[in-house]
Phi, psi and omega in degrees: 000163180279101182274158178305139182247013178295160182277154175298146184222127354289152183282089182249013171250213180288144176304136182087004179297118187275160183285340183248152175224186186297326179294320177298316181296318179294316180302312182294325176293315181294326186262001191304313182294319180295316178302312182299331182269355182282125181298154178307138178085359184247009178253132177238140177238129184240134173056041171289109193306308183224019172102357184297319182293315180297313181288327175295318177297321177296323178294334177277000175108359182294142177226156180063035181289133173259134189231138167230125175239130183296322185265135177296329178293329176291320177301319182289324178295318177298315181298318180292319179294321179294321178298317182293327184260002180068038184239021184293341181268005187264350186214161173226133177272134183224157174291161176287115182174184184306318182301324182299323189256349186307120176075004182291139177251345177222132176232128173258131184228127168278115187301130176283160174285337183270125176294326178298318178298317179297320179298315180295313182293315180299322177298316179295320179296308183296329182283323192241344176285173173302139181303337178269014185302145171248122177257122181242113186236141183227152177198171174281134187304323182297340179254007180258156178214160178299331179298335176294320176299318181297319178297315180295324182289346176290337182232359175231146180287326188225138174229116178256142184246129181282168168292153179283146174213126181049046175062029178230161181210156179241138173249125179246120184248133177221170181075055181299143177244089186301320183294319178294322180293315181298330178294339182270345189292334179289354178289346190242134356284150172281150180228155177210137175270142177234086184302333183293335177245000176069030184225156171250136180251135175244139185213132169271166185300133174094347180289144185306130176073352180055226180274004179276169172252108181295155190291333177291314178299318179302318181294322176297315180301324179298342185248012182296330181295343180272356183294149173292153178282122179222167179273335181223158177209158179236129172261099186270129187067055197289339184056235179288355180079018182298317180294318179300316180292325178294319179296314182293325179292319183287331182228103184293352177260352185277138172252133189238136171254125176251130187230135172206152178276351183267129176295321178296321178295316180300313179297322179292319180295323174299315181292323178293319177297319179294319181296334181254011174059041178232021182300332182288344182237005177240112174262134183243131184228137173267119184198162174271106183064223184251035183300338180278352181260141177288157175303139173064033185246349185259131179278324186210130178235133176244140188211130167244088192290142175287154172236028170230143169241105191059241181265351188270137173290128183203137173261002183293325180295318179301315179294324174300315181288327174300315181295323178295318178296316180300320179293318188277337183290146170291161174297124184090352175292162187237141169255117174260126189228138171246135185208152176299124189302326182295343180284342173050058183280349188303315178300321179294321178294319178300316184287319187275319186257302184154196182308127187235130176237151175280126178267318182201157178207138172237199185287352181228327189239155175234136173250127180235158172239123180245124182264127181296133179297000000 
């Protein structure tokens, strides 16, 4: 079928990177008859990366589509594509939860790379959708595993696997078991105590590192005592919010803003702040970079930048976040960044932010401080 050809937004991968891929096309081809037969208001689309599935379903006649996209940038790409195609009246964006799935008879899912994310979403679908719901999920084979089938079978009676096409495959699940699914909902968020850093981490499915402390963040935490004294700080790309909670715990006078474009990360950061009793001083916002901050308003920004965009290795997101920090920092304000040393970000930090010095380095990571010009 003719899938949306709008560009990914923001375009932080290769120029011309389209919103749809082979897995989206296969899913819509496999699900076309089911979509066409689904009554208005009973179709749900989950984790549609940039809107191709939702707009493709709308082109097949679907109306009253309920949509949840983890990334705020994905929501904006869908909105832009819908505006261009005259489909803005076909869908409503909702948070991940019971309202999203209530009474749904068909769910389209772009398979996450995280098995935890799949477990959380599948549990919600089986618990709150119509008992006769059909879940049709697609992904790239290189990111799929047999464990995904096992996860689906914990809350569905049957999982059928399609033939492969263009290195993609579809899993179709039927026979929802609501009681079994509801028993899994208490698993979220998962929590873990880390006595070595004196913090508890809370994580919803799919958030980076889950309840673990990734080694880059751990190295940054080891150097927090070297930070300048400020009244406010920003944890940019906060993930589970571990850095934000560590900052607030270490300085009872500090107020911290934690920012991430992922809804799962934002929910996790809220839960982590609550678990560490610092919710009164940690504000968590879902946003693209530091768009909610005025120019020249941030005293201190901390960042452990991702080097993947969806499944693709990319340093473009890091540079986007460097530019956001540069814009938002006060003159003389600092960006503290931890990064894999082989990525050699220092020249980019010097160019985008300002004078950059090495704070610490181990066999894998570098921590730098960049002072805004």
